[in-house]
N, C-alpha and C positions, 0 to 999 in steps of 0.2 A: 655838613658841618654842624648844623643845628641839632641834629639827632645825637651827635657825640656829646654836646653840652648837656643834654637831658639824660643820657645813658650813664655818664661818669658818676654823677651824684647818686644815682640809684644803685650802681654797682658798689660804691663805697658804703652806702647804707646797708646793703645786703651782706657785704663781706665782713662786717664787724660782728663780733660775738654779741656785744651789748652796745649798740650805738648810742644809747642814752647814758652810758656810764654805769658804774656799779650801783645796784639798788640795795636799800637796807634789808637785812635778813629779818624775816618774820615767818611765823607759822601758826596754824590754828588746828585744833582737833576737837570734835564734838563727841559727846558720849551721853549715856543714860545710866542713872543710878551709880552705885559705888563699885569699887573693885580696881584691879590693876588692868590697864589697857595698853595695847601694843607692846607686850613684853619682849617679843622677839623680832618685831618688825618696826624699826624706828621711823619717825617722821623726819625726813632729811630736807633741810633748807640751806642751800649754799654749803658752808663749811660746818654747820651746826646740826647735830642729830639729837632728837628728843625721844626718849623711850621710857618705859615703865611708869607711865602717868597713872597716878593713884588719886582718887577722889573719894572721900568718905565723910560721913557724919557720925559723931558720937551720939549716944542716947540723949545727952543734954543739949544738943544743937551746935556743938563745936565742929567746924568744918576743917578737915585736914586734907592738904593737897601736897603731892610730891611728884617729882620727875627727875630723871637722869638726863643731863645735857652733856654732850661730848663735842669738843672743838677739834676738828680734824685738820685745821690749818697749822702749818709749821711756823707762821710768822705773825699772825694777826690775833690780837686780844679783842674779844667782842664784849662791849658793855650791854648786857641784856636786861630786859624787863619782863616779868611774868605776871599774868592776870588770869583769874578764873571768875566766871559768872555762873550762878546756879538759877535755873528757871523752873517754873511749875509745870510747863508743858513743852512740847517739841517745837513750838513756833519760835521760841527764844527771842521774843519781842523785847526790844530795849525799853526799860522802865518797869518791867514786870519781874525783875530779879528778886529771888528769895534771899540771896546773899551774894556778895561780891568781895573778892580780895584783889587788889590792884597795886601796881607799883612795887612789886617785889624785885628789887634791883640786885644784880650780882654780875661780876666780871668773870668771863670764861677765857683763861689764858690759852696760848697755843698748846695743842695736844693734851688739854686738860679734860678730865672726866669729873663732873661735879653733880652731887646729889643735892637737890634743892627741896627743902621740906618747910611747910608753913602751916601753922594752926591758928585759927581765929574763932572766937566766940561769935555766933551770929545772933540776930534777933529771935531766931526760932527757939522754942523751949524744948522741942523734941526733934528727932531726926525725921525728915519726910519719908514716906514709904516709896514715893516715886519722884525723881527729879531728873532734870536734863541739865547738861553743863556745856560750856564752851571754854576751853583752855587755850590761851594764846601767849605768845612770846614774841619779842622783837628787839631790835637794837634801840637803845634809848638815846 
């Protein structure tokens, strides 16, 4: 009988899709230099797809970031937050960022496809020849 008391909770834990409940949607993508990334192969996190991530600098040091987000859920609106950090090397060590854009908030309605674009002047006076970036998004 004791073995049954131990087995039943284990079975219930293993039988659940997500025994801890739904987790917040979030995603991250790392890249190097500018250009359009993952144009035909989106990063899929839960019901949100991110694709066509573009990161570039103007000659005067303005950072331009854009991405396409698609909500494939029929019922849920996701309040999302987008961030980008630019680093001088591939270690991407916190505190060494050349530039950061954070807290870009937008809502993604059910079955919506949204193009998010953001420009910001950075402290840089010219575009770096080589840079590494981390693009992230998540529910706010």
